[in-house]
N, C-alpha and C positions, 0 to 999 in steps of 0.2 A: 102426900104432904105438899102443902103450898108454901112457897118461900116468898115473903114480901118484906118491904122495908122502905127506907127513904134515902134519897141521894141528892146531894148539893151539886149544882152545875153552874159554872160561870161562862158568860159569853161577852167578849169585847164588842161593844156596839160602835165605837168610834173614838176620836180624839177631839178634845176641846181646843180648837185652833184659835178661838177668839181671845184667849187670855193666857199669859204665862204665869204660872204659880210658883211661889217659893215654898217648898215643902218644909213644914216646921220640924219634921222628924230627921230628915237627911240633909237639909239645907241646900238642896239642888234646885235649880230653876228649870222648869220644863212645862210642856203642855200635859194636862192630865188626861187619863183615859176614862171613858165612860163604860162601866161594867154593869151587866144585869146578872144578878144572883138569884137562881131559882131553886126551890125545893120541890122535888118530884116524889110521888108515890111510885114504888117499883114493884113489879111482879116478876119473879124469876130473874132478878137483876136487870130488867129492862125498864127504863123510865116510861111510865104510862100516863100519869096525870099530874100536871103542874099544880102544886098546892099554894105556893106563894111566890111573889117576885119582889125583889128589892133592887134599887139602883144606887150605884156608888160612883163617885169621882175619885180616881186613884192615881197616886204618883207612880209613873212607870219605872222608877228606879228602886224604891224601897217597898212598893206595893201597899202603902198605907194611904188612907183617904177618909172621906166622909160620905155619909148616906145622903142622898138627894131624893126628891120626889120624882115620880114618873113624868109629870108635866115639865119639870125643869130639865130632865134628861132629853126629852123630845125637843124642847126649845133649843138646847145647846146643839144637838145634832142637826137641827134644821138650818141653823145659821152657818 
């Protein structure tokens, strides 16, 4: 029997220090985190192959945010 499936994994890439945002959800002002969200194909519960990647700017307090493009995320992290 072969056990396979999908797994979502998040990785914090850094913090956007160039700007302080006011979160519309929690009304706190802070620097947003840059997160990479990946979907993996798993075999026997081990992540084998990344299927897709999405990038987000997220409020560190309430964990809400917005999707951004890969180029935007790299530009923010490079500055």
